[in-house]
Backbone atoms as SQL, in Angstrom:
CREATE TABLE atoms (id INTEGER PRIMARY KEY, chain TEXT, resi INTEGER, resn TEXT, atom TEXT, x REAL, y REAL, z REAL);
INSERT INTO atoms VALUES
  (1, 'A', 1, 'MET', 'N', -46.503, 4.999, 20.061),
  (2, 'A', 1, 'MET', 'CA', -45.704, 6.205, 20.152),
  (3, 'A', 1, 'MET', 'C', -44.368, 5.917, 20.835),
  (4, 'A', 2, 'ARG', 'N', -44.421, 5.096, 21.868),
  (5, 'A', 2, 'ARG', 'CA', -43.219, 4.787, 22.619),
  (6, 'A', 2, 'ARG', 'C', -42.233, 3.959, 21.789),
  (7, 'A', 3, 'THR', 'N', -42.716, 3.041, 20.950),
  (8, 'A', 3, 'THR', 'CA', -41.840, 2.222, 20.120),
  (9, 'A', 3, 'THR', 'C', -41.137, 3.057, 19.062),
  (10, 'A', 4, 'GLN', 'N', -41.768, 4.111, 18.578),
  (11, 'A', 4, 'GLN', 'CA', -41.127, 4.971, 17.590),
  (12, 'A', 4, 'GLN', 'C', -39.955, 5.726, 18.219),
  (13, 'A', 5, 'THR', 'N', -40.096, 6.193, 19.440),
  (14, 'A', 5, 'THR', 'CA', -39.014, 6.879, 20.141),
  (15, 'A', 5, 'THR', 'C', -37.846, 5.929, 20.360),
  (16, 'A', 6, 'TRP', 'N', -38.140, 4.698, 20.716),
  (17, 'A', 6, 'TRP', 'CA', -37.114, 3.689, 20.924),
  (18, 'A', 6, 'TRP', 'C', -36.374, 3.411, 19.626),
  (19, 'A', 7, 'LYS', 'N', -37.102, 3.306, 18.511),
  (20, 'A', 7, 'LYS', 'CA', -36.490, 3.049, 17.205),
  (21, 'A', 7, 'LYS', 'C', -35.595, 4.210, 16.781),
  (22, 'A', 8, 'VAL', 'N', -36.009, 5.414, 17.061),
  (23, 'A', 8, 'VAL', 'CA', -35.212, 6.593, 16.715),
  (24, 'A', 8, 'VAL', 'C', -33.921, 6.593, 17.532),
  (25, 'A', 9, 'LYS', 'N', -34.014, 6.303, 18.811),
  (26, 'A', 9, 'LYS', 'CA', -32.819, 6.269, 19.665),
  (27, 'A', 9, 'LYS', 'C', -31.856, 5.179, 19.210),
  (28, 'A', 10, 'VAL', 'N', -32.364, 3.999, 18.900),
  (29, 'A', 10, 'VAL', 'CA', -31.516, 2.903, 18.430),
  (30, 'A', 10, 'VAL', 'C', -30.873, 3.287, 17.099),
  (31, 'A', 11, 'GLY', 'N', -31.644, 3.912, 16.218),
  (32, 'A', 11, 'GLY', 'CA', -31.105, 4.363, 14.930),
  (33, 'A', 11, 'GLY', 'C', -29.992, 5.384, 15.111),
  (34, 'A', 12, 'MET', 'N', -30.160, 6.290, 16.055),
  (35, 'A', 12, 'MET', 'CA', -29.126, 7.297, 16.334),
  (36, 'A', 12, 'MET', 'C', -27.859, 6.641, 16.874),
  (37, 'A', 13, 'VAL', 'N', -28.006, 5.692, 17.775),
  (38, 'A', 13, 'VAL', 'CA', -26.850, 4.998, 18.339),
  (39, 'A', 13, 'VAL', 'C', -26.109, 4.234, 17.241),
  (40, 'A', 14, 'ILE', 'N', -26.839, 3.544, 16.381),
  (41, 'A', 14, 'ILE', 'CA', -26.212, 2.810, 15.280),
  (42, 'A', 14, 'ILE', 'C', -25.489, 3.766, 14.345),
  (43, 'A', 15, 'ALA', 'N', -26.090, 4.909, 14.029),
  (44, 'A', 15, 'ALA', 'CA', -25.456, 5.891, 13.153),
  (45, 'A', 15, 'ALA', 'C', -24.169, 6.434, 13.771),
  (46, 'A', 16, 'ILE', 'N', -24.176, 6.695, 15.074),
  (47, 'A', 16, 'ILE', 'CA', -22.982, 7.198, 15.754),
  (48, 'A', 16, 'ILE', 'C', -21.875, 6.145, 15.745),
  (49, 'A', 17, 'ILE', 'N', -22.231, 4.897, 16.018),
  (50, 'A', 17, 'ILE', 'CA', -21.235, 3.817, 16.003),
  (51, 'A', 17, 'ILE', 'C', -20.635, 3.651, 14.615),
  (52, 'A', 18, 'CYS', 'N', -21.477, 3.667, 13.580),
  (53, 'A', 18, 'CYS', 'CA', -20.973, 3.556, 12.206),
  (54, 'A', 18, 'CYS', 'C', -20.065, 4.731, 11.865),
  (55, 'A', 19, 'GLY', 'N', -20.419, 5.914, 12.299),
  (56, 'A', 19, 'GLY', 'CA', -19.582, 7.093, 12.059),
  (57, 'A', 19, 'GLY', 'C', -18.231, 6.978, 12.732),
  (58, 'A', 20, 'LEU', 'N', -18.217, 6.462, 13.955),
  (59, 'A', 20, 'LEU', 'CA', -16.941, 6.265, 14.662),
  (60, 'A', 20, 'LEU', 'C', -16.071, 5.217, 13.983),
  (61, 'A', 21, 'ILE', 'N', -16.700, 4.163, 13.496),
  (62, 'A', 21, 'ILE', 'CA', -15.941, 3.122, 12.797),
  (63, 'A', 21, 'ILE', 'C', -15.332, 3.678, 11.523),
  (64, 'A', 22, 'VAL', 'N', -16.109, 4.413, 10.746),
  (65, 'A', 22, 'VAL', 'CA', -15.596, 5.001, 9.505),
  (66, 'A', 22, 'VAL', 'C', -14.488, 6.004, 9.812),
  (67, 'A', 23, 'ALA', 'N', -14.651, 6.806, 10.832),
  (68, 'A', 23, 'ALA', 'CA', -13.619, 7.783, 11.196),
  (69, 'A', 23, 'ALA', 'C', -12.340, 7.091, 11.642),
  (70, 'A', 24, 'GLY', 'N', -12.465, 5.979, 12.328),
  (71, 'A', 24, 'GLY', 'CA', -11.288, 5.240, 12.776),
  (72, 'A', 24, 'GLY', 'C', -10.552, 4.555, 11.641),
  (73, 'A', 25, 'CYS', 'N', -11.274, 4.176, 10.602),
  (74, 'A', 25, 'CYS', 'CA', -10.649, 3.482, 9.473),
  (75, 'A', 25, 'CYS', 'C', -10.063, 4.446, 8.451),
  (76, 'A', 26, 'SER', 'N', -10.492, 5.671, 8.451),
  (77, 'A', 26, 'SER', 'CA', -9.988, 6.630, 7.471),
  (78, 'A', 26, 'SER', 'C', -8.695, 7.246, 7.958),
  (79, 'A', 27, 'GLY', 'N', -8.185, 8.196, 7.206),
  (80, 'A', 27, 'GLY', 'CA', -6.963, 8.876, 7.605),
  (81, 'A', 27, 'GLY', 'C', -5.748, 8.349, 6.879),
  (82, 'A', 28, 'GLY', 'N', -5.917, 7.814, 5.656),
  (83, 'A', 28, 'GLY', 'CA', -4.803, 7.268, 4.893),
  (84, 'A', 28, 'GLY', 'C', -3.755, 8.310, 4.567),
  (85, 'A', 29, 'ASN', 'N', -4.146, 9.568, 4.376),
  (86, 'A', 29, 'ASN', 'CA', -3.191, 10.611, 4.032),
  (87, 'A', 29, 'ASN', 'C', -2.376, 11.059, 5.235),
  (88, 'A', 30, 'GLU', 'N', -2.876, 10.803, 6.438),
  (89, 'A', 30, 'GLU', 'CA', -2.173, 11.224, 7.635),
  (90, 'A', 30, 'GLU', 'C', -1.011, 10.292, 7.966),
  (91, 'A', 31, 'GLU', 'N', -1.076, 9.056, 7.491),
  (92, 'A', 31, 'GLU', 'CA', -0.029, 8.086, 7.784),
  (93, 'A', 31, 'GLU', 'C', 1.155, 8.303, 6.854),
  (94, 'A', 32, 'GLU', 'N', 2.323, 7.981, 7.352),
  (95, 'A', 32, 'GLU', 'CA', 3.532, 8.115, 6.554),
  (96, 'A', 32, 'GLU', 'C', 3.602, 6.964, 5.552),
  (97, 'A', 33, 'MET', 'N', 4.069, 7.276, 4.339),
  (98, 'A', 33, 'MET', 'CA', 4.221, 6.262, 3.304),
  (99, 'A', 33, 'MET', 'C', 5.340, 5.308, 3.700),
  (100, 'A', 34, 'LYS', 'N', 5.126, 4.012, 3.488),
  (101, 'A', 34, 'LYS', 'CA', 6.157, 3.022, 3.759),
  (102, 'A', 34, 'LYS', 'C', 7.040, 2.905, 2.517),
  (103, 'A', 35, 'LYS', 'N', 8.354, 3.051, 2.712),
  (104, 'A', 35, 'LYS', 'CA', 9.295, 2.987, 1.600),
  (105, 'A', 35, 'LYS', 'C', 9.717, 1.547, 1.360),
  (106, 'A', 36, 'VAL', 'N', 9.645, 1.131, 0.097),
  (107, 'A', 36, 'VAL', 'CA', 10.005, -0.219, -0.300),
  (108, 'A', 36, 'VAL', 'C', 10.942, -0.132, -1.492),
  (109, 'A', 37, 'SER', 'N', 12.089, -0.818, -1.413),
  (110, 'A', 37, 'SER', 'CA', 13.050, -0.854, -2.517),
  (111, 'A', 37, 'SER', 'C', 12.997, -2.226, -3.178),
  (112, 'A', 38, 'ILE', 'N', 12.966, -2.219, -4.504),
  (113, 'A', 38, 'ILE', 'CA', 12.965, -3.446, -5.288),
  (114, 'A', 38, 'ILE', 'C', 14.212, -3.437, -6.166),
  (115, 'A', 39, 'ALA', 'N', 15.005, -4.519, -6.107),
  (116, 'A', 39, 'ALA', 'CA', 16.213, -4.619, -6.924),
  (117, 'A', 39, 'ALA', 'C', 15.877, -5.302, -8.247),
  (118, 'A', 40, 'GLU', 'N', 16.522, -4.843, -9.305),
  (119, 'A', 40, 'GLU', 'CA', 16.381, -5.445, -10.625),
  (120, 'A', 40, 'GLU', 'C', 17.766, -5.614, -11.234),
  (121, 'A', 41, 'PRO', 'N', 17.989, -6.682, -12.000),
  (122, 'A', 41, 'PRO', 'CA', 19.310, -6.894, -12.576),
  (123, 'A', 41, 'PRO', 'C', 19.614, -5.921, -13.717),
  (124, 'A', 42, 'ALA', 'N', 18.609, -5.450, -14.393),
  (125, 'A', 42, 'ALA', 'CA', 18.745, -4.478, -15.481),
  (126, 'A', 42, 'ALA', 'C', 17.389, -3.831, -15.703),
  (127, 'A', 43, 'HIS', 'N', 17.383, -2.662, -16.285),
  (128, 'A', 43, 'HIS', 'CA', 16.135, -1.952, -16.566),
  (129, 'A', 43, 'HIS', 'C', 15.607, -2.460, -17.907),
  (130, 'A', 44, 'LEU', 'N', 14.680, -3.438, -17.871),
  (131, 'A', 44, 'LEU', 'CA', 14.209, -4.116, -19.074),
  (132, 'A', 44, 'LEU', 'C', 12.712, -3.938, -19.267),
  (133, 'A', 45, 'THR', 'N', 12.261, -4.083, -20.514),
  (134, 'A', 45, 'THR', 'CA', 10.831, -3.970, -20.804),
  (135, 'A', 45, 'THR', 'C', 10.039, -5.136, -20.219),
  (136, 'A', 46, 'GLY', 'N', 10.712, -6.220, -19.866),
  (137, 'A', 46, 'GLY', 'CA', 10.026, -7.349, -19.247),
  (138, 'A', 46, 'GLY', 'C', 9.417, -7.002, -17.897),
  (139, 'A', 47, 'TYR', 'N', 9.920, -5.966, -17.278),
  (140, 'A', 47, 'TYR', 'CA', 9.415, -5.526, -15.977),
  (141, 'A', 47, 'TYR', 'C', 8.442, -4.358, -16.124),
  (142, 'A', 48, 'LEU', 'N', 7.986, -4.124, -17.344),
  (143, 'A', 48, 'LEU', 'CA', 7.124, -2.986, -17.651),
  (144, 'A', 48, 'LEU', 'C', 5.873, -2.903, -16.763),
  (145, 'A', 49, 'PRO', 'N', 5.192, -4.002, -16.462),
  (146, 'A', 49, 'PRO', 'CA', 4.020, -3.885, -15.580),
  (147, 'A', 49, 'PRO', 'C', 4.346, -3.236, -14.224),
  (148, 'A', 50, 'LEU', 'N', 5.501, -3.556, -13.676),
  (149, 'A', 50, 'LEU', 'CA', 5.906, -2.956, -12.405),
  (150, 'A', 50, 'LEU', 'C', 6.184, -1.462, -12.576),
  (151, 'A', 51, 'TYR', 'N', 6.879, -1.107, -13.658),
  (152, 'A', 51, 'TYR', 'CA', 7.169, 0.310, -13.912),
  (153, 'A', 51, 'TYR', 'C', 5.880, 1.114, -14.095),
  (154, 'A', 52, 'ILE', 'N', 4.934, 0.546, -14.814),
  (155, 'A', 52, 'ILE', 'CA', 3.650, 1.229, -15.037),
  (156, 'A', 52, 'ILE', 'C', 2.904, 1.399, -13.718),
  (157, 'A', 53, 'ALA', 'N', 2.888, 0.352, -12.897),
  (158, 'A', 53, 'ALA', 'CA', 2.198, 0.437, -11.600),
  (159, 'A', 53, 'ALA', 'C', 2.801, 1.525, -10.726),
  (160, 'A', 54, 'ILE', 'N', 4.128, 1.660, -10.761),
  (161, 'A', 54, 'ILE', 'CA', 4.783, 2.723, -9.990),
  (162, 'A', 54, 'ILE', 'C', 4.405, 4.083, -10.553),
  (163, 'A', 55, 'HIS', 'N', 4.495, 4.219, -11.886),
  (164, 'A', 55, 'HIS', 'CA', 4.226, 5.503, -12.546),
  (165, 'A', 55, 'HIS', 'C', 2.769, 5.947, -12.368),
  (166, 'A', 56, 'GLU', 'N', 1.851, 5.007, -12.432),
  (167, 'A', 56, 'GLU', 'CA', 0.425, 5.336, -12.313),
  (168, 'A', 56, 'GLU', 'C', -0.027, 5.540, -10.863),
  (169, 'A', 57, 'GLY', 'N', 0.843, 5.257, -9.896),
  (170, 'A', 57, 'GLY', 'CA', 0.522, 5.515, -8.496),
  (171, 'A', 57, 'GLY', 'C', -0.270, 4.424, -7.802),
  (172, 'A', 58, 'TYR', 'N', -0.268, 3.214, -8.358),
  (173, 'A', 58, 'TYR', 'CA', -1.014, 2.126, -7.728),
  (174, 'A', 58, 'TYR', 'C', -0.466, 1.784, -6.343),
  (175, 'A', 59, 'PHE', 'N', 0.829, 1.834, -6.194),
  (176, 'A', 59, 'PHE', 'CA', 1.432, 1.529, -4.901),
  (177, 'A', 59, 'PHE', 'C', 1.171, 2.647, -3.895),
  (178, 'A', 60, 'GLU', 'N', 1.204, 3.894, -4.354),
  (179, 'A', 60, 'GLU', 'CA', 0.944, 5.026, -3.468),
  (180, 'A', 60, 'GLU', 'C', -0.455, 4.958, -2.892),
  (181, 'A', 61, 'GLU', 'N', -1.411, 4.484, -3.691),
  (182, 'A', 61, 'GLU', 'CA', -2.786, 4.325, -3.197),
  (183, 'A', 61, 'GLU', 'C', -2.846, 3.367, -2.013),
  (184, 'A', 62, 'GLU', 'N', -1.903, 2.449, -1.957),
  (185, 'A', 62, 'GLU', 'CA', -1.853, 1.471, -0.874),
  (186, 'A', 62, 'GLU', 'C', -0.878, 1.863, 0.232),
  (187, 'A', 63, 'GLY', 'N', -0.326, 3.079, 0.146),
  (188, 'A', 63, 'GLY', 'CA', 0.569, 3.567, 1.191),
  (189, 'A', 63, 'GLY', 'C', 2.016, 3.152, 1.030),
  (190, 'A', 64, 'LEU', 'N', 2.412, 2.772, -0.194),
  (191, 'A', 64, 'LEU', 'CA', 3.777, 2.335, -0.440),
  (192, 'A', 64, 'LEU', 'C', 4.494, 3.283, -1.390),
  (193, 'A', 65, 'GLU', 'N', 5.705, 3.619, -1.044),
  (194, 'A', 65, 'GLU', 'CA', 6.576, 4.395, -1.926),
  (195, 'A', 65, 'GLU', 'C', 7.627, 3.419, -2.455),
  (196, 'A', 66, 'VAL', 'N', 7.471, 2.990, -3.713),
  (197, 'A', 66, 'VAL', 'CA', 8.331, 1.966, -4.290),
  (198, 'A', 66, 'VAL', 'C', 9.470, 2.612, -5.069),
  (199, 'A', 67, 'GLU', 'N', 10.675, 2.129, -4.788),
  (200, 'A', 67, 'GLU', 'CA', 11.874, 2.611, -5.469),
  (201, 'A', 67, 'GLU', 'C', 12.535, 1.415, -6.148),
  (202, 'A', 68, 'MET', 'N', 12.914, 1.596, -7.418),
  (203, 'A', 68, 'MET', 'CA', 13.620, 0.553, -8.156),
  (204, 'A', 68, 'MET', 'C', 15.120, 0.804, -8.063),
  (205, 'A', 69, 'VAL', 'N', 15.876, -0.256, -7.772),
  (206, 'A', 69, 'VAL', 'CA', 17.331, -0.178, -7.673),
  (207, 'A', 69, 'VAL', 'C', 17.914, -1.161, -8.687),
  (208, 'A', 70, 'THR', 'N', 18.704, -0.655, -9.638),
  (209, 'A', 70, 'THR', 'CA', 19.338, -1.530, -10.613),
  (210, 'A', 70, 'THR', 'C', 20.646, -2.048, -10.026),
  (211, 'A', 71, 'ALA', 'N', 20.751, -3.374, -9.929),
  (212, 'A', 71, 'ALA', 'CA', 21.938, -4.022, -9.359),
  (213, 'A', 71, 'ALA', 'C', 22.346, -5.151, -10.302),
  (214, 'A', 72, 'ALA', 'N', 23.241, -4.853, -11.218),
  (215, 'A', 72, 'ALA', 'CA', 23.639, -5.808, -12.256),
  (216, 'A', 72, 'ALA', 'C', 24.626, -6.845, -11.734),
  (217, 'A', 73, 'GLY', 'N', 24.834, -7.892, -12.532),
  (218, 'A', 73, 'GLY', 'CA', 25.835, -8.900, -12.215),
  (219, 'A', 73, 'GLY', 'C', 25.487, -9.779, -11.030),
  (220, 'A', 74, 'GLY', 'N', 24.228, -10.010, -10.795),
  (221, 'A', 74, 'GLY', 'CA', 23.826, -10.850, -9.670),
  (222, 'A', 74, 'GLY', 'C', 23.685, -10.110, -8.355),
  (223, 'A', 75, 'ALA', 'N', 24.009, -8.835, -8.350),
  (224, 'A', 75, 'ALA', 'CA', 23.922, -8.057, -7.110),
  (225, 'A', 75, 'ALA', 'C', 22.479, -7.867, -6.652),
  (226, 'A', 76, 'HIS', 'N', 21.506, -8.050, -7.563),
  (227, 'A', 76, 'HIS', 'CA', 20.109, -7.914, -7.150),
  (228, 'A', 76, 'HIS', 'C', 19.745, -8.977, -6.120),
  (229, 'A', 77, 'VAL', 'N', 20.377, -10.139, -6.197),
  (230, 'A', 77, 'VAL', 'CA', 20.145, -11.191, -5.200),
  (231, 'A', 77, 'VAL', 'C', 20.886, -10.857, -3.905),
  (232, 'A', 78, 'THR', 'N', 22.106, -10.396, -4.031),
  (233, 'A', 78, 'THR', 'CA', 22.916, -10.049, -2.866),
  (234, 'A', 78, 'THR', 'C', 22.256, -8.934, -2.046),
  (235, 'A', 79, 'THR', 'N', 21.721, -7.934, -2.724),
  (236, 'A', 79, 'THR', 'CA', 21.064, -6.835, -2.000),
  (237, 'A', 79, 'THR', 'C', 19.836, -7.322, -1.242),
  (238, 'A', 80, 'LEU', 'N', 19.157, -8.326, -1.787),
  (239, 'A', 80, 'LEU', 'CA', 17.996, -8.883, -1.096),
  (240, 'A', 80, 'LEU', 'C', 18.429, -9.681, 0.133),
  (241, 'A', 81, 'VAL', 'N', 19.427, -10.533, -0.040),
  (242, 'A', 81, 'VAL', 'CA', 19.902, -11.366, 1.074),
  (243, 'A', 81, 'VAL', 'C', 20.467, -10.502, 2.200),
  (244, 'A', 82, 'SER', 'N', 21.148, -9.413, 1.842),
  (245, 'A', 82, 'SER', 'CA', 21.745, -8.551, 2.864),
  (246, 'A', 82, 'SER', 'C', 20.720, -7.644, 3.542),
  (247, 'A', 83, 'GLY', 'N', 19.513, -7.576, 2.992),
  (248, 'A', 83, 'GLY', 'CA', 18.474, -6.750, 3.592),
  (249, 'A', 83, 'GLY', 'C', 18.461, -5.307, 3.113),
  (250, 'A', 84, 'GLU', 'N', 19.261, -4.997, 2.091),
  (251, 'A', 84, 'GLU', 'CA', 19.282, -3.631, 1.566),
  (252, 'A', 84, 'GLU', 'C', 18.007, -3.284, 0.800),
  (253, 'A', 85, 'VAL', 'N', 17.350, -4.293, 0.235),
  (254, 'A', 85, 'VAL', 'CA', 16.097, -4.084, -0.489),
  (255, 'A', 85, 'VAL', 'C', 15.048, -5.036, 0.068),
  (256, 'A', 86, 'TRP', 'N', 13.779, -4.708, -0.200),
  (257, 'A', 86, 'TRP', 'CA', 12.677, -5.519, 0.288),
  (258, 'A', 86, 'TRP', 'C', 12.459, -6.743, -0.593),
  (259, 'A', 87, 'GLY', 'N', 12.711, -6.592, -1.896),
  (260, 'A', 87, 'GLY', 'CA', 12.477, -7.703, -2.819),
  (261, 'A', 87, 'GLY', 'C', 13.289, -7.497, -4.080),
  (262, 'A', 88, 'ASN', 'N', 13.235, -8.501, -4.959),
  (263, 'A', 88, 'ASN', 'CA', 13.894, -8.340, -6.247),
  (264, 'A', 88, 'ASN', 'C', 13.004, -8.907, -7.338),
  (265, 'A', 89, 'ILE', 'N', 13.306, -8.513, -8.551),
  (266, 'A', 89, 'ILE', 'CA', 12.554, -8.981, -9.705),
  (267, 'A', 89, 'ILE', 'C', 13.566, -9.393, -10.747),
  (268, 'A', 90, 'ALA', 'N', 13.374, -10.570, -11.325),
  (269, 'A', 90, 'ALA', 'CA', 14.326, -11.062, -12.320),
  (270, 'A', 90, 'ALA', 'C', 13.658, -12.162, -13.126),
  (271, 'A', 91, 'TRP', 'N', 14.192, -12.419, -14.300),
  (272, 'A', 91, 'TRP', 'CA', 13.706, -13.525, -15.126),
  (273, 'A', 91, 'TRP', 'C', 14.094, -14.828, -14.450),
  (274, 'A', 92, 'SER', 'N', 13.237, -15.800, -14.553),
  (275, 'A', 92, 'SER', 'CA', 13.583, -17.095, -13.967),
  (276, 'A', 92, 'SER', 'C', 13.894, -18.113, -15.033);
């Protein structure tokens, strides 16, 4: 009889700890979205996977608000080096 009471208490403590861990890890909607700008030299179909990921909300699920910036004439590299954008995408 005494071992059953002990098992119930241990089970309750484990359940409370697991609940606290889950509560601490949740709350994705409460956090502010991180804004990320990506420079592109032109709006081309070659970058379609990125456009689809933005449109379908894949980045939002991860807490990112992605913005595409068209910077033609090599400016997509300059904007990255100057820190105006987080990254760039271009044909290599």
